[in-house]
C-alpha positions in Angstrom: -148.6 223.6 243.4 -145.2 223.8 242.0 -143.1 226.6 240.2 -144.6 226.1 236.8 -148.1 226.8 238.3 -147.3 230.1 239.8 -148.5 233.5 238.2 -150.7 232.3 235.2 -149.5 228.8 234.5 -146.6 229.3 232.4 -144.1 229.8 235.2 -143.2 233.3 233.8 -145.5 235.1 235.8 -148.3 237.7 234.7 -147.9 238.3 231.1 -149.8 241.7 231.3 -147.6 242.8 234.0 -144.4 242.0 231.9 -145.8 243.7 228.7 -146.4 246.8 231.0 -142.9 246.6 232.2 -141.4 246.5 228.9 -143.5 249.4 227.7 -142.7 251.4 230.7 -139.1 251.1 229.9 -139.6 251.8 226.1 -141.8 255.0 226.8 -139.3 256.2 229.5 -136.6 256.0 226.8 -139.0 258.1 224.3 -139.8 260.7 226.9 -136.4 261.2 228.0 -135.2 261.7 224.5 -138.0 264.4 223.8 -137.1 266.1 227.0 -133.3 266.2 225.9 -134.5 268.0 222.8 -133.9 265.0 220.4 -136.1 264.8 217.0 -138.8 262.4 216.2 -136.4 259.9 214.8 -134.2 259.6 217.4 -137.1 259.6 220.0 -138.3 256.4 218.0 -134.8 255.0 217.8 -134.9 255.5 221.7 -138.4 253.6 222.0 -137.2 250.7 220.0 -134.1 250.5 222.2 -136.2 250.9 225.1 -138.3 247.9 224.0 -135.3 245.7 223.6 -133.7 246.8 226.8 -137.2 246.3 228.5 -137.3 242.7 227.2 -133.7 241.8 228.1 -134.5 243.1 231.6 -137.8 241.5 232.0 -136.3 238.3 230.9 -133.5 238.6 233.4 -135.6 239.5 236.3 -138.4 236.9 235.7 -135.6 234.2 235.3 -133.9 234.9 238.5 -137.0 235.7 240.6 -138.3 232.1 239.6 -134.9 230.8 241.2 -135.1 232.5 244.5 -138.9 232.4 245.1 -140.1 229.8 247.6 -142.7 227.1 246.7 -145.8 228.1 248.3 -148.6 225.5 249.1 -151.8 225.5 247.1 -154.2 227.5 249.4 -157.3 226.2 247.2 -156.9 222.7 248.7 -157.1 223.6 252.3 -160.1 223.1 254.4 -161.1 226.1 256.5 
């Protein structure tokens, strides 16, 4: 098992986990702006900005984690 086989075969980890992480960041921007008393337009703008920030943060984290994660042996080939 090499680095490209880890977490779904594309080398970037679990796609649903990444999408969830991006959506959490975007929704956080929306909810904080609503709580601060912003209007709907500004809340939607905060959501779009949160999507962009979430994508950048996810890309940065996944790229750096792949560099520091140790290679792990493929456990399916072991004889028990």
